[in-house]
N, C-alpha and C positions, 0 to 999 in steps of 0.2 A: 255576839261575834261569831259564835259557832253557827248560828242560823244564816248569817251573811255568807260564811264560807260554803255552806251547803248550796245556797242559792247560786253563788258564783260558779261552783263546780257543775251544777245542772245546766247553767247557761253555756259554759264552755263545751260541755258534752253535746248539747243541742246544736251548737254552731258546727262542731266537728262532724256530727252525723249528717247535717244538711250539706256540708261540703263534700262528704263522701258520696251522698246521693247524687249531687250535681255532676261529680266526676264520672260516676257510673253511667248516668244518662248521656253525658257527652261522649263517653267511650262507645255506647251503643249506637249513637248517631253517626259515628265514623266507620265506614266499611272496613272490614278486616283485610280484604283483598282489594285495594284501591284500583289496581289495573283491571281486575275483573269487572268492577263497578263501572269504570269508564267505558269499556268496550261492550257492555251489555246494552246496546242501542235497541230500542223498540222496533219491531218489524215495520211499523208504519213509517218510520223515518228512513228506512233503508230502501224503500221502493222508489223514492225520488230524491236524487242528490240536490244540494242547494244550488240555486241559480248562480251561474258564474258572474253575473253582472250585479253591481252593488245595489241597484234599486229598480223597481218597476214603476211605470207611469201610474198615476192615481187612477186613471181610466184607460184600460187596455183596449187597443183596437180589436174589433171582432174579426177573427181569422177562420172561424169554423166553416165558412162557405168555400174555402180554398179546395182545389182538387187534391192538393198534397195532404198526406196524412199527418205530417209533422212540419212545424214552421217556427221560426224565431225571427222577429223583426226588431232591430236595435238602432238606437241613435248612437252613432259612432263618436260623436263629440262628447256626450255625457255618459255613455255606456249604459243608458237607461233602456230597459226592455219596454217596448211600446206595443208589442203584440206577440202572442205565442199560441201554439197549438201542439200539444203533446211534445213539448220541447225537450223533455228528458227521457222520452221513450227510447229504448235501444233499437238502433236501425243498422242496416248494412249501408255504409256510405258510398258504395260503388266508386266512381271516379272522383268523387270529392276527396277520396284518399290522396289523390295526386297533389292536393294543396300541401299536405304534410311532406309528401315525397319531394316536391320541388323546394320547399324552404329548407328541408334538411340537406338537400344536395347543394343549394346555394351557400349555406353556412359552412359547408365542409369542402368547398371548392376554392382553391388558391388562384385559379386562372380560368375564367369562363371561356377563354379562347383556346384553351388546351384541346388538343385533338385526340380522338380515339378511333381506332379502326375496328369495325365489327369483324370478329374472327370468322364467323360463318352463319348461315341461316339456321343452323341447328338450335341456337339459343332462342329462336323465335317460334320454332315448330309447335311447342305446347300452347303458345298463345294463339297461333292460327287455328289449331284444333278446337280451341274454346271460342273461336270467332270474336276475339277481343278487338277493340279499336286499335288501329295501328297508324303510326306516323308515316311509314313507308321506307324504313331503313332495311338494308340487306347486307349480307356478308360481303366484305370487301369495301364497304362504304367507310370513308373517313369523315367523321363529323366532329364538330366542336361541342363542348359542354353546353354552350348557348343553344346550339341546334337541338340538342336533346331536351333542354328545358322547354323550348318552343314546341317541340314534338309532343311533350307531355301536356302542355298548357292548351294548345289550340285544337289539334285533332284528337287529343286525349289518348295518345299512343302508348300502349303497353310495351311496345318495342323500345320506346324512348326511355321509359322508367327502368327497363331491364338494362339498357346501356348505361344509364346513370349509376346504377348499382355496380356494374362491372368496372366502369371507368374510374369512379371516385372512391369506391370502397373495396373493390376486388370481387365482391359477390353481392347479389341482390339481398341475401340474408343479412349481411352487415348493414346495408342501408335500412332495412326494416328495423334492425336493432337501434339505429340512430333515430328513426322516427318514433319508436316507442320511448326512447330516452327523452326526446323532446316533449312528448305527451306528458311524461311524468314531471318534467320541469315546469310544465304549464298547469300541473295539478289535476290532470285528467286520467290518471292511470286506473282509477276505479271503474270508469265507464267507457274507456276507449282502449282498443288494442288493435294493432295492425299485424296482419299475417303475410302481407305481400305489398308491393309498391304500386300496384295498378288498381286495386279495388275489386278484383274478381272474387266471386263467392268463395268464402271459407268460413266454417262455423266459429273460428277464433278471430274473425275480422269484424269488428263492430265499433259503434260510436253512438252519439246522439247529435241532434242538430244544434243543441246548446254547446256541446264540445267542439263541433266543427266551426261554430261561430268564434269561439276563443282562438282556434288555430288560424282561421281565415283573417281575423283582425290582427293577430300577431304577424302573420305573413305579409299583410298589406303594409306594414310599417317598413318593410324592406323595399327599396326603390326598384331593384331588379324584378322581384316578384310582382310588384304592382304594374310594372311595364308589361310583363307577360299577360296579366289579366286584362289590360286595356288595349291589347293588340288584336286586330282582326285578321291580318294577313302577314305571312312570313315566308321567305324563300331561302333555302340553304345555298351554299356554294355548290358547284358541280360535284357529284359523287360518282362512284363506279356504276351504280345502278340507275342513276338519274344524271346524265351528262349536263343537263340544263338546270340542275338543282331540284330539290324537293320542295314543292309548294304545299303550304299548310294554311288552313283557315279556321278561325275560332268556331267551335260548335255552338257557341252562344251568340257572339256579336254579329254573326252573319244573318241573324234574324232580327237584330235591333237596327231600326232605321234612323233613330234619333229624335223622332217626333212623337214618341209614345207618351211623354209627359208634357204638361202645359208649361210648367215653370221649372222643371228640373231635367236632369240628364242621367240615363242609366250608363254608368261608366265602364262596367266590365263584369266578368264572372267566370265561373267554371261549372260545366254541366256534368252529370253522371247518370248512368243507367246500367242496370242488370235486371234480369227477370225477377230476382228476389228483392232487389232494392226499389224497383220502380224508377221513375224519373226524379232526379235530384238536381238541385241548383244552389250554388253559392254566388250571390251577386251583391253589388254595391252601387249606390246612386247618390247624386248630389241634388238636393232640393233647397232652393234658396241658398243660404250660406252653410247648410248643414249636410253632412254625409250620413247615409243610412245603409244598413247591411241587412240582407235577408238570406236565411238558409232554409231550404225546403227539401223534403224527401218523401218518397212514397206515393207519387202521383201515378195513376194508372195510364199507360200509353194508349193513345187514341189515334186512329188512322188520320193522317194529314193534319194532326193537331199537336201542339206543344204545350200541354197543361202546366208544366213547370215554369215555362217562360211567361205564360198567361198569368199565372199566380204572381210572378214578380211584378209585372206591369200593374196588376190590380192592387197589390200592396203599396207600391210607390204612388199610385194615383190616389189611394186612400189617404196617404200621408199628406199629399197636396191639399186634399179637401179639408183635412183637420187643421191645416195651417191657415186656411182662409178665414 
């Protein structure tokens, strides 16, 4: 009996010892500072944020030959990335900025026909000094919110975005804040930041073509914005500086004849350019029953050539070939 008690006691002690050992091993495997463990991301994963679209095509289209340094080609029906080139590299978005400017203005406007009178030319003088693209507004002109939106969309007017800020938000800075708020809502705050409404050079003004694609696709869901992108020509009502109205034409669609594709149509888009950003373009097209979107940036300007537009035609033509 005494021998059995000894054996039983030894067995219990062994079980308890093993239990303590397991608990200690378990405790060692759980980080003491859980928050520190979660935020300690290896540097290799910080250099390229995750692609904003849920999957890539099994076989990506080759885009290395494009003149643009960065590109992202997306199937808008499935959100599938079908081609990319440095899609997550930080860029200066130039006037692709105005995509966010316009959608932020549209979503914060209660009346697109509301009028605003430009107080003076003084608000435009810094823009003239920087040789920014202008829609043609001047002090004393009374224009509608819709006029300003077309001024931002078609001739890519920095005067139009300045007016949108003043008319809808009180200041351009408050419109910029609304743009960054929308970027955060879209999950882009880590790689996109806006410092102005026009896209002029600023070290704190940056994005990626992948982020611009998210913004562009979101904006195209708005019927007003989509109409802006699909319009080639617009004329305002008479103003003080233009008694016959201010005429505007798309910096993109004026080069699109409609016969670039065999089975599809390039529907619209927004161009951009600064010396630092190079030539940029956000465009969309319909091929068959499917819509596609292409964002490009960083094409070097060439005399009498439009490499950003040529890149778009090449990409959409490539989609046609892959569908055959």
